[in-house]
C-alpha positions as CSV (number, residue, x, y, z in Angstrom):
1,M,-9.2,-70.4,37.4
2,N,-10.3,-68.6,34.2
3,R,-8.1,-67.7,31.2
4,R,-7.7,-64.1,32.4
5,T,-6.4,-65.2,35.8
6,V,-3.9,-67.6,34.1
7,L,-2.6,-64.8,31.8
8,L,-2.3,-62.3,34.7
9,A,-0.5,-64.8,36.8
10,A,1.9,-65.6,33.9
11,V,2.7,-61.9,33.4
12,A,3.2,-61.5,37.2
13,L,5.7,-64.3,37.3
14,S,7.7,-63.3,34.3
15,V,8.9,-59.8,35.3
16,P,11.1,-58.5,38.1
17,V,8.7,-57.5,41.0
18,Q,8.7,-57.4,44.8
19,A,6.0,-60.0,45.1
20,A,3.9,-62.2,42.8
21,T,1.0,-64.6,43.2
22,A,-0.5,-67.3,41.1
23,D,-3.4,-69.6,41.7
24,L,-2.4,-73.1,40.4
25,V,-4.4,-76.3,40.0
26,L,-2.1,-79.2,40.8
27,H,-3.6,-82.6,40.2
28,G,-7.1,-81.3,41.1
29,S,-5.9,-79.3,44.2
30,A,-6.0,-75.5,44.5
31,V,-2.6,-74.2,45.4
32,R,-1.7,-70.5,45.8
33,L,1.9,-69.8,44.9
34,E,3.2,-66.6,46.6
35,I,6.7,-65.4,45.8
36,D,7.9,-62.8,48.3
37,G,10.8,-60.7,47.4
38,K,12.3,-59.2,44.3
39,V,12.1,-61.8,41.6
40,P,14.7,-61.7,38.9
41,D,13.6,-61.6,35.2
42,G,12.1,-65.0,34.3
43,R,12.8,-66.5,37.7
44,G,9.1,-66.5,38.6
45,A,8.2,-68.8,35.8
46,L,11.1,-71.0,36.7
47,I,9.8,-71.2,40.3
48,E,6.3,-72.2,39.1
49,S,7.8,-74.9,37.0
50,W,9.7,-76.2,40.0
51,V,6.5,-76.3,42.1
52,R,4.7,-78.1,39.3
53,K,7.4,-80.7,38.8
54,S,7.6,-81.4,42.5
55,A,3.8,-81.8,42.7
56,D,4.0,-84.2,39.8
57,A,6.4,-86.5,41.8
58,V,4.3,-86.3,45.0
59,A,1.0,-87.0,43.2
60,R,2.6,-89.9,41.3
61,Y,3.6,-91.5,44.6
62,Y,0.3,-90.9,46.4
63,G,-2.1,-91.1,43.5
64,K,-3.2,-87.5,44.1
65,F,-1.9,-84.2,45.6
66,P,-2.1,-84.8,49.3
67,V,-4.5,-82.0,50.4
68,P,-7.3,-80.2,48.5
69,R,-5.9,-76.7,49.1
70,A,-2.5,-75.3,50.1
71,R,-0.4,-72.2,50.0
72,I,3.3,-72.2,48.9
73,K,5.3,-69.2,50.0
74,V,8.7,-68.9,48.3
75,L,10.8,-66.3,50.1
76,I,13.5,-64.8,47.9
77,T,16.7,-64.2,49.8
78,E,20.3,-63.4,49.1
79,G,22.5,-66.2,47.9
80,V,22.5,-69.0,45.3
81,G,21.0,-72.0,46.9
82,I,17.6,-73.3,48.1
83,G,17.4,-72.9,51.8
84,G,15.4,-74.9,54.3
85,G,11.6,-75.3,54.2
86,T,8.9,-75.5,56.8
87,T,5.3,-76.8,56.5
88,F,2.6,-75.4,58.8
89,P,-0.7,-77.3,59.5
90,G,-4.1,-75.8,59.3
91,S,-7.3,-75.9,57.2
92,V,-5.1,-74.6,54.3
93,P,-1.6,-75.8,55.1
94,V,1.3,-73.5,54.3
95,I,4.7,-74.4,52.9
96,E,7.5,-71.9,53.2
97,I,10.8,-72.3,51.4
98,R,13.7,-69.9,51.0
99,V,15.3,-69.5,47.5
100,G,18.5,-67.6,46.8
101,R,18.0,-64.8,44.3
102,D,20.8,-66.1,42.2
103,A,19.9,-69.8,42.4
104,P,20.7,-71.4,39.0
105,A,18.2,-73.3,37.0
106,A,19.9,-76.6,37.6
107,S,19.7,-76.2,41.4
108,T,16.0,-75.2,41.2
109,L,14.6,-77.6,38.7
110,T,16.9,-80.6,38.5
111,N,18.7,-81.2,41.7
112,D,16.3,-79.9,44.3
113,W,14.6,-82.1,46.9
114,V,13.3,-79.5,49.3
115,M,10.0,-78.8,47.7
116,V,9.2,-82.5,47.3
117,H,10.1,-83.1,50.9
118,E,7.8,-80.3,52.2
119,M,4.9,-81.4,50.0
120,I,5.2,-84.9,51.3
121,H,4.6,-83.6,54.8
122,L,1.1,-82.7,53.6
123,A,0.2,-86.4,53.1
124,F,0.6,-87.5,56.8
125,P,-1.2,-86.1,59.9
126,Y,0.5,-83.4,61.9
127,M,2.6,-85.1,64.6
128,D,3.7,-83.8,68.0
129,G,7.3,-83.8,69.1
130,K,7.2,-87.4,70.3
131,H,6.3,-88.8,66.9
132,N,7.9,-86.1,64.7
133,W,10.5,-88.8,63.7
134,M,7.7,-90.5,61.6
135,A,6.7,-87.3,59.8
136,E,10.3,-86.4,59.0
137,G,11.3,-90.0,58.2
138,I,8.5,-90.3,55.7
139,A,9.4,-87.0,54.1
140,V,13.1,-88.1,53.8
141,Y,12.3,-91.6,52.6
142,V,9.4,-90.9,50.3
143,E,11.0,-87.8,48.8
144,S,13.8,-90.0,47.5
145,I,11.6,-92.8,46.2
146,A,9.1,-90.4,44.7
147,R,11.8,-88.6,42.7
148,V,13.1,-91.9,41.3
149,Q,9.6,-93.0,40.3
150,A,9.0,-89.7,38.6
151,G,12.3,-90.0,36.7
152,H,13.8,-87.0,38.4
153,V,16.9,-88.8,39.7
154,P,18.4,-92.2,38.9
155,E,17.8,-95.2,41.2
156,A,21.5,-95.5,42.0
157,Q,21.6,-92.0,43.4
158,I,19.1,-92.6,46.2
159,W,20.6,-96.0,47.2
160,R,24.0,-94.4,47.4
161,D,22.5,-91.6,49.5
162,F,20.8,-94.1,51.7
163,A,24.0,-96.1,52.2
164,K,25.9,-93.0,53.1
165,A,23.3,-91.3,55.4
166,M,21.5,-94.2,57.1
167,P,24.3,-94.6,59.7
168,K,23.0,-91.2,61.1
169,A,19.9,-93.2,62.2
170,L,22.0,-95.0,64.8
171,P,23.7,-92.5,67.1
172,K,25.5,-93.9,70.2
173,D,23.3,-94.3,73.3
174,N,20.0,-93.9,71.3
175,G,17.0,-94.8,73.4
176,G,14.4,-95.5,70.7
177,L,12.5,-93.4,68.2
178,D,10.0,-91.9,70.6
179,V,12.6,-90.6,73.0
180,T,15.4,-89.5,70.7
181,T,16.8,-86.0,70.8
182,S,19.1,-86.6,67.9
183,W,18.6,-84.9,64.6
184,G,20.1,-87.8,62.7
185,M,17.8,-90.3,64.4
186,T,14.7,-88.1,64.0
187,Y,15.2,-87.8,60.2
188,W,17.2,-90.9,59.2
189,G,15.9,-93.1,62.0
190,G,12.4,-92.3,60.7
191,A,13.6,-93.0,57.1
192,L,15.1,-96.3,58.2
193,F,11.8,-97.2,59.9
194,C,10.1,-96.6,56.5
195,L,12.7,-98.7,54.6
196,L,12.4,-101.6,57.0
197,A,8.6,-101.5,57.0
198,N,8.6,-101.4,53.2
199,I,10.8,-104.5,53.1
200,A,8.7,-106.4,55.7
201,I,5.4,-105.6,54.1
202,R,6.7,-106.7,50.7
203,Q,8.1,-109.9,52.2
204,Q,4.7,-110.7,53.7
205,T,2.7,-109.8,50.6
206,D,4.9,-111.4,48.0
207,N,6.1,-107.9,47.0
208,P,3.1,-105.8,45.7
209,G,2.1,-102.5,47.3
210,G,4.4,-102.2,50.2
211,L,4.7,-99.0,52.3
212,Q,3.4,-97.0,49.3
213,Q,0.1,-98.8,49.6
214,A,-0.1,-98.1,53.3
215,L,0.7,-94.4,53.0
216,R,-1.8,-93.9,50.2
217,A,-4.5,-95.5,52.4
218,I,-3.6,-93.1,55.3
219,N,-3.6,-90.1,53.0
220,A,-7.0,-91.1,51.6
221,V,-8.6,-90.3,55.0
222,R,-6.0,-88.2,57.0
223,D,-3.5,-85.5,56.1
224,F,-1.5,-82.6,57.5
225,R,-4.5,-80.3,58.1
226,R,-4.8,-81.5,61.7
227,D,-3.3,-84.0,64.2
228,W,-4.6,-87.5,64.6
229,N,-3.9,-90.4,67.0
230,F,-0.6,-92.0,66.0
231,R,-1.4,-95.6,66.6
232,E,-4.8,-95.3,64.9
233,T,-3.0,-93.7,61.9
234,L,-0.6,-96.6,61.6
235,A,-3.5,-99.0,61.9
236,I,-5.1,-97.5,58.7
237,G,-1.9,-98.3,56.8
238,D,-1.7,-101.8,58.3
239,A,-5.4,-102.5,57.3
240,A,-4.6,-101.5,53.7
241,T,-1.8,-104.1,53.4
242,G,-3.4,-106.8,55.5
243,H,-0.5,-107.1,57.9
244,Q,0.4,-105.4,61.2
245,V,3.9,-104.4,60.2
246,L,3.7,-100.7,61.0
247,G,2.1,-101.1,64.4
248,M,4.4,-104.0,65.4
249,Q,7.5,-102.4,64.2
250,Y,6.6,-99.2,66.0
251,E,6.2,-101.1,69.3
252,A,9.6,-102.7,68.8
253,M,11.4,-99.5,68.0
254,R,9.7,-96.7,69.9
255,D,11.6,-97.0,73.2
256,T,14.2,-99.6,72.5
257,P,17.7,-98.7,71.3
258,L,18.0,-99.4,67.6
259,S,20.5,-102.1,66.6
260,I,20.4,-102.6,62.9
261,D,23.2,-104.2,60.9
262,L,23.2,-101.8,58.0
263,P,26.0,-103.4,56.0
264,A,24.1,-106.7,56.1
265,L,20.9,-104.9,55.0
266,W,22.7,-103.4,52.0
267,T,24.1,-106.8,51.1
268,K,20.7,-108.4,51.2
269,L,19.3,-105.6,49.0
270,G,22.2,-105.9,46.6
271,V,23.5,-102.4,47.2
272,A,27.3,-101.9,47.2
273,A,28.3,-98.3,47.5
274,R,31.7,-97.5,46.0
275,G,32.5,-93.8,46.6
276,D,30.0,-91.8,44.5
277,T,28.8,-94.9,42.6
278,V,26.7,-97.9,43.4
279,I,27.0,-101.5,42.1
280,F,23.8,-103.5,42.2
281,D,23.8,-107.3,42.8
282,E,20.7,-108.6,41.1
283,T,21.2,-112.0,42.6
284,A,20.9,-110.7,46.2
285,P,18.1,-112.1,48.3
286,L,16.1,-108.8,48.4
287,A,17.1,-107.5,45.0
288,A,13.6,-107.9,43.6
289,I,12.2,-106.0,46.5
290,R,14.7,-103.2,46.0
291,K,13.7,-102.9,42.4
292,A,10.0,-102.9,43.3
293,I,10.4,-100.2,45.8
294,T,11.6,-97.7,43.2
295,S,9.4,-98.8,40.4
296,G,6.2,-98.3,42.4
């Protein structure tokens, strides 16, 4: 992108208009940002900063931006919050996210997780409904870890959130990850799968690398531009760590009801949630692994 293009994009994003477009280079990848709807004064530049900040967190976790090209469509709607997002596969994947016209800067830049969540989808192959729990679980789990590693949120916040939300991974009468129809098990069951895999990999490798190493290896050769065989994809991650954790854990959890003692897991990790705060026990058996997970 030449200097003239940059200047034109900057002007377009800084004035109230019905739509604006900017061609960005994010960690070597070409990303077209499209803002659809009347953009309040200065909000376009704020949205671009939000996109860049989110991309920084994702690229730090994966070592690069997940795909060479992408489109990000921000749909300006009524309201003050950041709405849901959807990511569509293809040769140039598309992320769509709704943003309230009156969303404050703090909501957009500081507290948001939606853009990071959707960008993380780009780093894993497109999954059919049977394995959507893995795609959503990675997005939930890695979004949290990536934002801590990038310094966007404190470590205590994501462990508090995990402790509060992970019980959603274990609905009554669940039949395993591949057969679940539960929203909680799809998103948080997938996130729990990631956490357990991360711990198991680090236990078998004396802590280095973990799930992050496996996911980087997968993203080096596969991404959201198309679908791939699920077991073969997990095998790529296992080959990178030298242990068959992902494949074996999948076979154990795919069609067998999950029975995980979450309170015992938090105790081993040294995580004690007390309302809106978390107390860490650095003498806990898995405290070193907990710290390594968020330090990268």
